[in-house]
N, C-alpha and C positions, 0 to 999 in steps of 0.2 A: 487372379492369384497364381493359377497354373502357368500363365504366360510369363509372369515375373519370375517364377521358379525356374523355368527353362532358360530364361535370359541369364539368370545367375549361373546356372550350370554351364551354359555356353561361354560365359566370361571366364569361369574357372578352367574350362577346357582350353581356351585360347591362351590364358596365362601359363598353363602347364606346357603347352606346345612351344610357346616362346622361350620358356626357361630351358627346355631340352635343346632347341635349335641354337640358342645362345651358348649353351655349354659345349655343343658340338663345334660351333665356330671357334670358341676359345681353344679347344683341343687341337683343331686344325691349324690355328695360328701358331700354337706352341710347337707343333710338329714341323711347320714350315721354317720357323726360326731356328729350331735345332738342326734341321737339314742344311739350312744356309750357313750356319756357323761351322758345321763339319766341312762343308765345301770351302769355306774361308780358310780353315786350318789346312786343308789339302793344298789349296792354292798358295798359301804362305810357304809350305814345304817345297812346292814346285818352284816358287820364286827363288828360294835359297839355292835350289839345285841349278837353275838357269844362271843365277848370278855367279855361282862358283865356277861353272863352265866358262862363263865370260871372262872371269878373272884368270883362269888358266889358259885362255886363248882358244877354247874349244867352242865358244858361242859368239853371238853377235850382240851388239848394243840394242838393236831393234827388238831382239827376242826378250831382253830384260824389260824394256819399256812396255812391250805388249803384255807381258805377264803382270807387271805392276798395274797396268790399265785394267786388265781383267780382274785382278784382286780388288781394285778400287770400285769397280762396277758391282761386284758381288757384295762388298761391304755397304754400298749405298742402298741395297735392298733391305738391310736389316732394320734401320730406324722406322720406315713406314710400317713394317710388320709389327714392330713393338708398339707403335702408335695405335694400330688397329686392335692389338691385344689389350692395351690400356682402356680404350673406349669400350671394348667388349666386356671387360670386367666391370666397368661402370654401369653398363646396361644390365649386367647380371645382378649387380647390387640393387638397382632400381626395381627389377622384377621380383627380387627377394624382399622388397620393402625396407631396404636400408639405404643409408647415404653412400655416395661413391667413396668417401674416405674410409668406410668400413668394409670395402671389398676385400681387404686382406684377410678378414675372418671367414670368408666363404671358401668352400672346397676348391681345390685346383684340379682342373680337368685335363687329362692327357689322352691323346688319341689311342695309345696302346692300351689304356685302361677301359676303353669302351668296347662293347661287343653287341652284335645284333641279337635280337631275341631268337630263341630256339624255335618258337612257333609264332607265326604272325596271326592276327585275328582273322577268323573266317566268318563271313557274313553273307547271307543270301540277299540279293537285291531287294526282295520284298520286306526284309527285316530292317533295311536301312532307315526307312521312314519312322521306325519306332526307336531308333538309337540316337539320332542326331538331335541335339537340343534345339538347333535353329528350326528344324522341321517340326518338332513338337510345339515350339512357340508359335509358329505360323498356323499350326492346326488349331491351337487354342483361340487365336484371333478369328479363325474361320467359324469356330463354334459360337463365339460371341456375336459375330455378325449375323449368323443364322438366328440366334435368339432375338436380336433386335427386329428382325422381320416379323417374328411372331408377336412381339409387343406392338409394333406399328399396325399390324393387321387387327389385333384385338381392339385397338383404340377406334377403329372404324365403326364398331357396333355400339348400340345404345347400352348405357350402364344404368341398371335399375336398382333403386334403393328402397326397401320396404321398411315402414315404421309402424308400430302398433302401440296402443295405450289402453289401460283399463283403470276405472275409478268408480266413485259413487257420487250421486247427485241428490240433494234433499233441501227442503226449505227450512227445516229445523235441524238443530244439532243432534237431538235425540233420535231423529229418523235417518241419520246419515248412513248407518249400516243396516237399515231395515230392508225388508223384502221389497223388491221393485225399484231400488235406488241405484242399481249397478248400471254403469254405462261403459261402452268401449268404443274405440275408434281405430280405423285402419287407413293408413295413407300410403301412397306410392309416389316416390320422386324419380322421375325419368330424366337422365342427362342425355339428351338427343343431340348427336354431333351434326346438326343440320347446318348451322352457320359456320362450322369449322371443317366441313367435308373436304373442301379443296386443300386446306392446309394438311389435314391428316392423310389424304391420298398422296400428296406430294412427299410427306415424310416417309410413307411406305415405299414409294418409288426410290427415295434416297437410300432407304435401308437395303432395298434389293440391289441398288447400284453398289453400295458399300460391300455387300456380300460378294458381288461379282469381282470387285477389286481384291478382296481378301482371298477369294478362290484363285485368282490369277497370281497373286503373290505366293500363295502356298504352292501352286504348280511350279512357279519359277524357282522357289527354294528347293523343291524336290529335284528338279532338273539340274540345278547348280550342284546339288549334293552328288548326283550320279556323275556329273562331269568331274568333280573333284576326285572321286574315287578312281575313275577311269584314267585321269591324268596322272595320279600318283602311281597307279599300278604300271602304267606304261613307263613312267620315269624310273621306277625301281628296276624294271626289266633292262632298260638301257644303262642304268647305273651299274648293274652287274657286269654288263659287257664292257663298259668303259673302264671299270676298275680292273678287270682282268687284262685288258689291253695295256693299261698304264703300268700294271705290275710287270707284265712281260717286257714292256719297253724299258723299265728301270733295270731289270735283270740284264737285258742285252746291253744297255748303256754302261752298266757297271763293268761287265766283262770286257767291253770294248775299251773302257778307260784303263782297266788294269793292264791290258795288252799294250796300249799306247804308252803307258808309263814305263813298263818294262822295256819296250823297244826303244824309247827315248833314252833311258839310262844306258842301254847298250850301244846307242848310236845308230840303231837301225830304223828309227822313226823320226820324222821331222817334227819340229816344234809346232808347226801349224796343225798337224794331225792330232797332236796331244791337246792343243787348245780347243779344237772342235770336239774332241771326245769329252773334255771337261764340261763344256757348255751343254752338250747333249745329256750328260748324266745329271746335271743340275736341273734342267728342264723336266727330265723324266721323273726324277724323285719328287719334285714339287707337284707335278701333275698327278702322281699317284696319291699323294696326300690329299689333294683337292678332290679327287674322285672318291676316295674313301670317306671324306667328310660329307660329300653330297649324298652318298648312299645312306649314311646315318641320318641325315636331315630328312630325306625323303621317307625313310622308314617311320620317323616320328610323324611326318605329315600324313602317312597312311592311317595311323591310329587316330589322328585328329579328324580326318575325312570320314572315318567310320563312326565318329561320335565316341572316341576313346573313353574307356572306363564304364561303358554301359553295363558290363557284367557286375560292376560294383553298385549299381543303382538300386536303392531299396525297392 
């Protein structure tokens, strides 16, 4: 019963983690789509400027074609992102227990509306084995295997059954309850496992082997749990570094793009320099969104690795 209870708790934990990571994925896709559309709008304005310069004789036809090609390439990245967003919404509806067509009734998640918890759960390594449902379930299997050894060992010994009887004996009915007519009997039935000794011994060895298997599985579950926590903690540390680097790269790319646009309008910057600045800004912005989403997802993974919600367990 305890094993099944922890399996249920583990299933709920997995479901919750999948819901959170799917919501984060949706928010990241929406942010990428928004960023791409803003880049498209900027490139459209840039195309108008290049085309006007060409019409006035201050630009070249290759510059116009290059800007149109750049705009087309950026536009081509929008449909795949929208496709991923639609599939993510369908998956979110499935996890919420509804049909894909009912995904419109679910909340819409935006990356700017998400925030990291102020305090992450703190747990000592020795407490981890009391928090994770999979470890608790493996522990219950170990208890059951240990009990089966005791049962198999007890079956090796004789089982004695005692029976007793008390009554009266007389040749005449009127003397049935008279003095000296009482009789009693005591019998013993012994179930001696002589002819089943080999079978019972083999069953005991099988029970011991099953316990060794359960013990190895329990140890493997515990080791996997510690690896999960170590992996997520390391991932979170690197996520923070990656996010900071991507944010700095976005700020630098945006400043470089602003200078390139101003210089191009004044005729002091070549079109090729402006085009490279646009691409760098696009890559930096999307990279920052992806790094931010990874940090959210790995934070949810930390809660799951620690057996999230153990503080709410009765």
